[in-house]
LUMFI-800468 format. One line per 2 residues: number of its first residue (from 1); for each residue z negated, y negated, x of C-alpha. Coordinates in steps of 0.5 Angstrom, whole numbers, plus 2048, in hexadecimal, padded with zeros to 3 digits. Layout:
BEGIN
NUM = Z/Y/X  ...
END
This chain:
BEGIN
1 = 790/7FD/865  789/7FD/862
3 = 789/7F6/860  790/7F8/85C
5 = 78C/7FE/859  786/7FA/857
7 = 78B/7F4/853  78E/7FA/84F
9 = 78B/7FC/848  78E/803/849
11 = 78B/805/84E  783/805/851
13 = 780/806/858  77A/80B/859
15 = 778/80C/860  773/811/85E
17 = 776/816/85A  77E/814/85A
19 = 784/819/857  788/817/85D
21 = 788/814/864  78E/811/867
23 = 78D/811/86E  792/80C/872
25 = 793/80E/879  793/814/87D
27 = 790/81B/87E  789/818/880
29 = 789/813/87A  78A/819/875
31 = 785/81D/879  780/817/878
33 = 781/818/871  780/81F/871
35 = 77A/81E/874  778/819/870
37 = 778/81C/869  777/824/86C
39 = 772/825/867  777/824/861
41 = 77D/826/864  77F/82B/85F
43 = 77F/826/85A  783/821/85D
45 = 78A/820/85F  78C/81D/865
47 = 793/819/867  795/818/86E
49 = 79A/812/870  79C/813/877
51 = 79D/80C/87B  79C/80F/882
53 = 7A0/812/887  79E/819/887
55 = 79B/81D/881  799/824/880
57 = 796/824/879  799/81E/876
59 = 7A1/81F/875  7A5/819/877
61 = 7AC/817/874  7B1/815/87A
END
């Protein structure tokens, strides 16, 4: 996914100051993203895409 975004002329990746963080995985992946950007958490939008079996923070579509 990162390669596709970097190839796009519309989107840019900024690991230091993102506007949005997309976490693909389970609750642990989303929690890791929260932890990584904790000091900026009120300025960043977080999107969780659930790919596991059980999720409390990320809603899945069945």
